[in-house]
C-alpha positions in Angstrom: -13.2 15.3 2.1 -11.4 17.8 4.3 -7.7 18.5 3.4 -6.9 18.7 7.1 -7.1 14.9 7.1 -3.9 14.8 5.1 -1.8 15.7 8.1 -4.0 13.8 10.5 -3.4 10.4 8.9 0.4 11.1 8.9 0.2 11.0 12.7 -1.4 7.6 12.4 1.2 6.0 10.1 4.0 7.6 12.1 2.7 6.0 15.3 2.3 2.6 13.7 5.9 2.8 12.3 7.4 3.9 15.6 5.7 1.0 17.4 6.5 -1.7 15.0 10.1 -0.6 14.3 11.0 -1.7 17.9 10.6 -5.3 16.6 12.9 -5.0 13.6 15.1 -8.0 13.2 13.7 -9.9 16.2 12.0 -12.6 14.2 8.6 -11.9 15.6 6.3 -10.7 12.9 3.0 -11.1 14.8 4.3 -9.0 17.7 5.4 -6.3 15.2 2.0 -6.3 13.5 0.2 -6.1 16.8 2.2 -3.1 17.8 1.5 -1.3 14.6 -2.2 -2.1 14.7 -2.6 -1.0 18.3 -0.8 2.3 17.7 -2.9 3.0 14.6 -6.2 2.3 16.5 -5.2 4.6 19.4 -4.4 7.6 17.1 -7.4 7.0 14.9 -9.6 7.6 18.0 -8.3 11.3 18.1 -9.1 12.2 14.5 -12.2 14.2 13.6 -13.8 12.0 11.1 -16.5 9.3 10.6 -14.5 6.5 9.1 -15.3 2.9 8.3 -12.7 0.3 7.6 -13.2 -1.4 4.2 -9.7 -3.0 4.1 -8.2 -3.9 7.4 -6.8 -6.7 9.5 -9.6 -9.1 8.8 -13.2 -9.8 9.7 -14.5 -8.8 13.1 -14.1 -12.4 14.5 -10.6 -12.6 13.2 -9.1 -9.3 14.3 -9.4 -7.5 17.6 -8.7 -4.1 16.0 -9.1 -2.4 12.6 -11.4 -5.1 11.3 -13.5 -4.7 8.2 -16.6 -2.6 9.1 -15.1 -1.1 12.2 -15.9 2.6 12.8 -12.9 4.9 13.3 -12.5 8.5 14.4 -14.2 10.8 16.9 -17.7 10.4 15.3 -17.8 13.9 13.9 -16.4 15.2 10.6 -16.4 13.8 7.0 -17.7 10.3 6.2 -14.8 8.3 4.7 -13.8 4.8 3.7 -10.5 3.7 5.3 -8.0 1.1 3.9 -5.2 0.2 6.3 -2.2 -2.0 6.4 -0.7 -1.2 9.8 2.5 -3.1 8.8 3.0 -3.8 5.1 5.8 -6.3 5.3 5.6 -8.2 8.6 8.3 -10.6 7.5 10.4 -7.7 6.4 10.4 -6.2 9.9 11.0 -9.6 11.5 14.0 -10.1 9.3 15.2 -6.5 9.2 15.1 -6.2 5.5 13.9 -3.4 3.1 10.7 -1.6 2.3 8.4 -2.2 5.3 5.7 0.5 5.6 2.8 1.6 7.7 0.1 2.5 5.2 -3.3 4.3 5.1 -5.6 5.3 2.3 -8.8 7.2 2.7 -11.5 8.3 0.3 -15.1 9.6 0.4 -17.6 7.0 1.7 -18.4 4.4 -0.9 -15.5 5.2 -3.2 -12.9 2.4 -2.3 -13.1 -1.1 -3.6 -14.0 -3.6 -0.9 -11.4 -6.1 -2.1 -11.7 -9.6 -0.5 -8.6 -10.9 1.2 -7.2 -13.1 -1.5 -4.7 -13.0 -4.4 -4.9 -10.5 -7.2 -2.9 -10.4 -10.4 -1.6 -6.8 -10.8 0.2 -4.6 -13.3 1.3 -1.1 -12.2 3.2 1.8 -13.8 4.0 5.4 -13.2 2.6 8.5 -15.0 4.6 8.1 -18.2 3.2 4.7 -19.1 -0.5 5.4 -18.2 -2.8 4.1 -20.9 -0.1 1.9 -22.4 -0.5 -1.3 -20.4 -3.0 -4.2 -20.5 -3.1 -6.8 -17.8 -4.3 -9.4 -20.4 -1.6 -8.6 -22.9 1.6 -10.8 -23.2 4.3 -9.8 -20.8 6.6 -8.8 -23.7 4.0 -6.3 -25.1 3.7 -4.6 -21.7 7.5 -4.3 -21.3 7.9 -2.9 -24.8 5.1 -0.4 -24.2 6.7 0.8 -21.0 10.1 1.0 -22.6 8.7 3.1 -25.5 6.7 5.4 -23.1 9.8 6.0 -20.9 12.1 6.4 -23.9 14.2 3.5 -22.8 15.6 0.4 -24.4 13.8 -2.7 -23.2 17.2 -3.8 -21.7 17.0 -0.8 -19.4 13.5 -1.5 -18.1 13.3 -2.8 -14.5 10.3 -5.0 -13.5 9.7 -5.7 -9.8 8.2 -9.1 -9.0 7.5 -10.9 -5.7 9.9 -13.7 -5.4 7.5 -16.6 -5.3 7.4 -20.0 -7.1 4.1 -19.0 -8.8 6.0 -16.4 -10.7 8.6 -18.6 -12.4 7.0 -18.4 -15.8 6.6 -14.6 -15.5 10.2 -14.3 -14.5 11.3 -16.4 -17.5 9.3 -14.2 -19.8 10.8 -11.0 -18.4 14.3 -12.4 -18.8 13.7 -13.6 -22.3 12.5 -10.1 -23.2 15.9 -8.7 -22.2 14.4 -6.6 -19.4 15.8 -6.7 -15.9 14.1 -7.9 -12.7 14.1 -6.8 -9.1 12.9 -9.7 -7.1 11.4 -8.7 -3.7 10.6 -11.0 -0.7 7.5 -9.0 0.3 6.1 -5.5 0.1 4.3 -4.9 -3.2 2.6 -1.7 -2.0 6.0 -0.1 -1.8 6.8 -1.6 -5.2 3.7 -0.1 -6.8 4.5 3.3 -5.4 8.1 3.1 -6.6 7.0 2.8 -10.2 6.0 6.5 -10.1 9.4 7.7 -8.9 12.4 7.6 -11.2 14.9 7.6 -8.4 13.8 4.2 -7.2 14.9 2.6 -10.5 11.6 0.7 -10.9 9.5 0.9 -14.1 6.7 -1.7 -13.7 5.2 -4.0 -11.2 4.0 -7.4 -12.4 2.6 -10.5 -10.8 0.3 -11.8 -8.2 0.0 -10.4 -4.6 -2.7 -9.5 -2.1 -5.9 -7.9 -3.3 -6.1 -5.5 -0.3 -2.6 -4.3 -1.1 -3.7 -3.8 -4.6 -6.2 -1.2 -3.5 -3.7 0.6 -1.3 -1.2 0.7 -4.2 -3.9 1.9 -6.6 -4.9 4.8 -4.3 -1.2 5.9 -4.1 -0.9 5.7 -7.9 -4.2 7.7 -8.3 -2.5 10.5 -6.3 0.7 10.2 -8.3 -0.9 10.0 -11.7 0.0 6.4 -12.3 -2.0 3.3 -13.2 -2.8 -0.1 -11.8 -5.0 -2.9 -13.2 -6.0 -6.0 -11.3 -7.8 -9.3 -11.5 -8.8 -11.5 -8.6 -7.3 -14.9 -8.4 -9.4 -17.0 -6.0 -7.6 -20.1 -4.6 -10.6 -22.2 -4.0 -14.4 -22.4 -4.2 -14.8 -20.7 -0.7 -13.0 -17.6 -2.0 -15.2 -17.6 -5.2 -18.3 -17.7 -2.9 -16.9 -14.8 -0.9 -16.4 -12.7 -4.0 -20.0 -13.2 -4.9 -21.1 -12.2 -1.4 -19.2 -9.0 -1.7 -20.9 -8.2 -5.0 -18.2 -9.4 -7.4 -20.1 -11.6 -9.7 -17.6 -11.7 -12.6 -14.5 -13.3 -11.2 -12.6 -12.5 -14.4 -13.4 -8.8 -14.1 -10.5 -6.4 -14.7 -10.3 -3.7 -12.1 -9.2 -0.3 -13.4 -8.3 2.9 -11.5 -11.9 4.1 -11.0 -12.9 0.6 -9.8 -10.2 0.7 -7.1 -10.9 4.3 -6.1 -13.8 6.2 -7.5 -14.3 10.0 -7.5 -11.7 12.7 -7.8 -10.2 12.7 -4.3 -8.3 10.3 -2.1 -5.5 10.7 0.4 -2.6 8.2 0.9 0.1 8.1 3.5 3.0 5.7 4.2 5.7 5.9 6.8 8.9 3.9 6.4 9.4 1.3 9.1 12.6 -0.1 7.6 14.8 1.6 4.9 13.6 1.4 1.3 14.3 3.0 -2.1 11.8 5.8 -1.4 11.6 6.2 2.4 14.1 5.9 5.3 13.0 3.7 8.1 12.6 4.6 11.8 15.8 5.5 13.6 16.0 5.5 17.4 18.5 7.5 19.5 18.0 7.9 23.2 14.7 9.6 23.9 14.1 10.6 20.3 13.2 8.9 17.1 13.0 10.0 13.5 10.5 9.0 10.8 10.1 9.7 7.1 6.6 9.8 5.5 5.2 10.4 2.1 1.6 11.8 2.0 -0.3 12.7 -1.1 -3.7 13.8 -2.2 -5.4 13.0 -5.5 -7.5 16.1 -5.8 -4.6 18.6 -5.6 -1.8 16.3 -6.9 0.3 17.4 -3.9 3.0 15.0 -2.8 4.8 15.8 0.5 7.8 14.1 2.1 7.8 14.7 5.9 10.7 14.1 8.2 9.5 13.8 11.7 11.4 13.9 15.0 9.6 12.5 17.9 10.1 12.9 21.7 9.6 9.5 23.2 9.7 11.0 26.6 6.9 13.6 26.1 4.8 11.2 24.1 5.7 7.7 25.4 2.5 6.1 24.1 2.7 7.9 20.7 -0.6 9.6 21.3 -1.3 13.1 22.4 -4.9 14.1 22.9 -5.9 17.3 20.9 
């Protein structure tokens, strides 16, 4: 995979963030998502690669753009798998709250997990706690392991959990352990990334979220030296059948880092749409807008934070042909 793609995909996430940020706080999540998706598609068409979407907006008959199996890029260049979430946190943007992102992950062809669009139980940590967690272990054991790995008292450990009724038992277990909780309304890709940065104040991600978001979070953690484990949680027989059609015969299988993203290389980029612990959201002022992006590559271990200033007059459609 060519390293030049690192900066190319930043252009894609920036365009998606700029487009969707116009809808912040307007209560229209579908319009925000459509804006991000359309912008991503337009910029992808200018990138020299032969990409195929393995995680996208849905199947071909469900999504007009960025559907699973869609081919992206100019048709020349490296063969890559593409995982996208044009707007991770549609409700976040609609409500104007924290941690909405435009997200892309790419890897060499055949290296990304083709995760079905269903729930996944997840546990994620940053580099210090790699090898210390077990998705099937009791919650208290994982919290103690993270506390020991990070040289903290368990009372100082912060677990991030999606604020959902299905997590009440998990929340009770965390509180009984003495650890602290950050409940989030949406956005567990951002939460997974945050476990790898001390400044965010997050030590571990626990709970059930989307499986596609699990792959995106795992690629980011691969680049950052962290760890995620996951298990699919089908809601019905139809979803079980879909797993089998996608080649997942053992529903109880635990997915580890090499299952999420094989090989030694991957690239991940995320641009803030709204403000978060790690990235600032899009800011508009007159004919200019600013963005903040994190982009990383697994092979080199390089992590870059990129502040962008965009002329909305010179590039009104967020796309400039090469």
